N, C-alpha and C positions, 0 to 999 in steps of 0.2 A: 503494500499499499504505500501511496506516495504520502510525502509530508504534508502537503498541501490538503489532502483528501482526510488524512487524520486528524489537523487543525479542524476542518469544517466539520468532521463528526463529533469531535470534541465541543465544538460551539452548540452542535444541534443538541446534544445530550443534555444539555442545561435548559433546553426549551420545554413547554408543555407539551404533553402527548400530542394533543391535536394538531399543533404546529409541526411536530415532529412527522407525524403522519402525511402532512399536507407536503412537505418537503420529500418525503421518501416517495410518494406518489409521483410528483415531478420528476424524480430522478429515474424512477423505473419506467417511467414513461419514455422519458428521453432514450433510455437504454434500449427499449424495444423499438422505437423509433429508427433510432441507428442500425440495429439489426436487421430491420425491415428494408432499408435503404441498401445496406451491404449486400442482401440476398437478391435485391432487383437488380443491383448493378452487376452482379456475378452473372446473373440469368441472362443480362442484355449485351454482354461484352461483345459479341459477335455484331450484333444490330448497331450498336453505338460505334464499331470501327467501320462498319459499312455507310452510315451516315457521314462519318468525318471525311472518309474517302471521296464520297459523294459531292460534299461541300468542297472539298480543296479542288476536285475537277472542274467544279464550275467557278471557283475562284480563279484559278489558271486559265480557263476559257475566258475570262472577262464578263462574268455571267452574274457577278456579285457588285453590291454598292456598299459604301462606307456607311457604318451606322451612326445616325446623330442622335443622342440621346435627347436632345431638346424635340425633336419630331415624334418621339414616342407617346 
């Protein structure tokens, strides 16, 4: 366990149970979300590679335009 996590847990232990549970729920949801994205990306690596190759082909063919964040 990292020193930062140990400090955070030590501080949380001093909180009322309701606040501890609320923080624990947020942490667990974040971990589950991160696992979901990891699984999604691992299943879609080939698709992402094909999309990237297609985008580069369009770029090299001059079929793209510069993105202007002000016009989004």
